[in-house]
N, C-alpha and C positions, 0 to 999 in steps of 0.2 A: 202293205204295212209291215214294217220291221222295227221292233223296239229292243232296247237293252234289258229292261226289267218289267215284269208283270206282277203286280201285287193283287192277290185274291183274298177276299173276305167273305165270310158267311153272311154278314150283314153290312149295310152301309154304316160307316164309322169304325168298323173293326180295324181297317188299315190305318185310319187317322190316329186312333188311340195308341197303336202299338208299333207302327212302322213308318209313319210319314216323315219323321225326322231323318231317317235313313234315305228315304226317297228324295227329300229336299236336298240332302247332301249330294247325292249322285246327280240330280238335275243340275246342281251348281257346277258339277264337273263336266257337264255336257252330255250326260247320258239321257236316253229317252225312256219314259215311263208310261205304262198303261195300267188301268185299274179295272178289276172285274168283281162285282158283287154278285153272290149267288142268289140272294133273296132281297126283297124290298123292305125287310124288317117290319112286316105288317102286324106281327104279334107284339110289338113293343107297346108298353103301357101308355106311353106318351106319344102325341102326334099321330100321324097317319102315313100310309105308304106313299101317298101322293106328295105329302110335304117332305118326306125323306128323299124322294126322287129329286126334288128341287134343291134340297140341301146338299145332296151328294154331287150334283152337277156343279153347284157353286164352289164346293170344296175342291173338286178336280180342276176347275178353272184357276182358282187361287194358287193351287199347287204347281200348275204348269204341266199337268199330265196330258199326253197326246190324246187319250180317250178315256171314257169310263163307260163300261157296259154293265148290264144287269140281266141275269138269266131268269129272274122272276120264279125261282124254285119256291116251293112252299116253306115259308118260315116255320121252323120248329118241326116240320114233318117231312122234309126232303130226305130221300133215302139213298143209300149206296146202291146204284143201279146202272145197268148198261146205258140206259137213256141219258142219265145225268153225266156219266163219264164222257159219253160222246159229245155232249154239249160243251163241256169244258175243253175237250180235245180240239174241237172246231175252233175255239178262240185261240188256243195255244198255237195251232197250225197257222191261223190267220195272221197273228202278230209276231210269231217266231222269237220269243224272248230268250236271251241267254240265261237269265236268272229269274226264278219264280219265288215270290214270298207268299207264305201260306199261314193259315190259322195255327194256333198252338195245338199240339197233338193231344193234349189233355187240359181241360179247363172247366171252370164253373158252369158255363153254358154248354149243354150237350151238342148244340149245332157246331161248335168250334172243332171238336175232335172229329166229327163226321166230315166236315169240310176239309180238314187237314188230310184225312185218308183219301177222300175223293180227288183232291188236288194232286197229291203225290202219285197216285196210281194213274191219273190222267196224263201227267207229265211223262211217265214211262210208256204208256200205251200210245201216246202221240207219236212216238218214234218207230212204231211197228208198221212195216210196209203193207201188211195184209189187212190192216184196219183202214177201210176206205171212208172218207168223209167228203161232204160238199159244204161250202159256205158261200152264201149270197150267190148261189147258182154256179159256182166254180169248183171243179175238182181240186182237192187239196193234196199237197205233198207232205210226207211225214216230216216231223220235226220234234226233237227231244231237247229240252233245255239242258244246259251244262250243269246247273245246280238248282236245288230247291232248298230254301231255308224257312224254318218256322219261326215267326215272331212270337214273343212271349206276351201273354195277355193277363188275365186276372190272377191265376195261380202263380206262386213263386217257384217256377221251374228254373233249373240251373242252365245258363246259356253255354254254348260251345265257344261263342265269341260275342263281342259287343262292338257297336259302331258309335263313335263320338258324334253326338248331335248338338253339342253345346251352342254353336252359332245359330242353330235352327229351332231352339226350344220355344222361343216366343211365337215363331211362325207356326209351330206344331200346335200350340194352344189355340191360336187363332183359327186353324183349320178344324180343330175339334169343336170349337164354339160355333162354327158354321152350322152345325147340327143343333140349331136353337131349340128344337122341339125336345131334345133329349137331355140337355145339360143345364147347369145353373146359369140362368140369365134373368134376374129379377126385374129387369126393365121390360121384359116381354109381357104383354097384356094377358096372355094365356098362362103365364108361369104358375101363378097361385091356384088356378083352377084345374091344372093337370095333376094326375096322381104322383105321389112322391115315389121315387125308385132309388135303388142303391147307387145310381150314377147321377142323380139329379141334384144332389146336395152340393153346397159350396166346398165341402171337405174333399169331394172326389178329385178336384183338380190338384189338391195337395198330395193326394195318393198318387196321381199320375206323375207329378214332379218328383216325389220321393222315390218312386220306383226307378225312374230314369236317373236320379241322382245315385241310387244304390248301384245301378249297372255301371255308372261312370267312375265310381270310387276306385276299383282295382286298376283302371286305366289312368287314373290321375287327372280326370277331366270332370267338369261339372255335371254333364248329363250324357247318357248313352242309352241305346236300345239294344236289347239282348236277342240273340237268335240261336236256334238249335239246328245243327247240320245233319243231313241224311247220310253223309259220308265224312271221313276224316278230312278236314281242310288241309291244304298244303301251302307252303310259302316258298318264295324264290330264294330267300336267304334268312337266316335266323335273326339278323339285325332289323328285319322288317317287323318283327313282333314287338309289341309294346306292353 
């Protein structure tokens, strides 16, 4: 298995909410994409882990991702540990991505910052020869992605660059709504019986669109997603900048 991009999220739907427009854009360019969820989101106030498993699989299929894996770490309580680093390293070495997308380094949900640190360090350690791992019974070779970028989530962090997702905005909303247990879907029989959360109201989709519209404004496009770089990005020529 060799892919171009691996998007990692602490919870199922993290990637859809903040980075799936970018993934859809690159899939349209012929790039291959994989998804890795660290937890099953079992602490979510709405739905269940089993339901979110089904929703995540459906979203990945609609997106056109090559695979979606889940490490089933403890939602809310996973720690920065050698064991958890090694589990992420194994997936990185298995699919050998050129680019990794990760959670925001600082956000409203404490899991997001921890997942960001775990992912960044796992990307580095995956390239060390003396860290030995096996996956599905096979000895792995070292692999370090060329770049890791953090997508921006709830907090208004300043991006280092943005990606135009205008042609994919409607598809992005469709993928988010695949997580029917979590978001506004009044046609669902269970909708009114489930607890109300900050993301279950109709206004949350306006927030998502407004955030993407704000990222797009400096670029002169309708919608964009913002990313934070771990190193200074380079360009081949200054006329490539927009």
